[in-house]
N, C-alpha and C positions, 0 to 999 in steps of 0.2 A: 450302147451304151446306148445307138439310133434307138434301140428297140426302145429303152427305158425313156428316151428324149419322147418319141410317140404312144408311149400309155400313158406320158405325164398330160402331155396335148388333147387327147382322149379324154380324160382324166375332168381335165380343166373346162373342154366343151360341153363338156356333160353335168359339170359345174353352175356353168352356165346357165343353159338349159332348164336344169330344178330352178336357180334361182330365180326366172322368170316365171316358171310354173308356180313358185312359193307365191311370187307377187301377185299372180294372177289368181287365183284362190283366194289369198287373204282380204284382194280386193272382192271378189266375187262373195268370201263369206258375208265381209262387211256390209255389202246389199242387201242377203237375203237376213242378214240382222235386224236391218233398220226395216225391211219390207213387215217383218214380224211385230215390232214392234210401231210398228203403223198398224197392223191390224189389231192392237192390245186397243188402240184408240180409239178403231172402228165408232167405239159405243158412243165418244161425242163428238159425233160428225155434226149436229146441230151449232154444238158451240163454234167446233172451225170453221163453219158455215157463217156464223154470225160473224167470225172475226173476218173472215176472207171480204164479208162484203162490207163491214165497213174500214176496211182498207182500198179496196176497190175503190168504194164510192166518195175515198177524202171524207169521211165523214168525223176525222177526228183530224186534233193539231201532229203539224210535225212530230212531237217529241212523245207522240201517244202511237205512231204509227212504228216509228222504236219498236216501242213496247209490244204492237203487234206482232214485230216480225220475228220478235225474242218466242213469243208464244207463238208460232208458226212455226219456229225454227226447232221450235221442242214436239210437239206435236208429230209433224211430218216428217223428224229428222234427216231438217236441209243438210246438206254438207257448207264448209265454208264459202265455198263460189259460190251455191246458189244462195245463203243468205247476204255476200256481198250484194250479188244482182238486185235481190229486193232492196238492200237498203240503197245500192243506186236509182233502184226507179224511182221509188221515195221521195229522193233526194231530189232527183230531177224532173217527176212532177210538177203541170205546170198548175197555178193557184187558180180555179173553179168557183168564179161570186155565185153567192146563192141567189137562186133564182134560174141561174142557167142550168136547166136540165138534157140536154144533148146537142151536139152541134147545130140541128135545124136552126133555135133558134137566133143563131150567127148567119143564116141564111136567108129569113123571113122579111129582114130590114130588106137586105141586096136583091130580092125577088121581085117586092115591090115598086120599085126606082126601076127598075126593068119592067115592070106590067108600066108605068105612067108615059 
């Protein structure tokens, strides 16, 4: 009876190890498939560049940013977590008024005060 109990324990341990390996291999397979899909879209890099530039430079309304995130999710095969990070970043991005090109435009008035 002890021998059967030991065999059962070894079998269960092997099963746990195999399940961990399966989980790891599935994850790796998903990553490889996503990379393969990215390679297929390599021809549309110019399009992706334009989408990213619009998104990053806030040249579109908030509602349009969500559409751009969907485009990036499709082309880049983003995970749900990555998509959520982009949505969060877009929602928390501060409004940049027209005519403000860089942080330097905020600093120049202060510098002028210090000089005088």
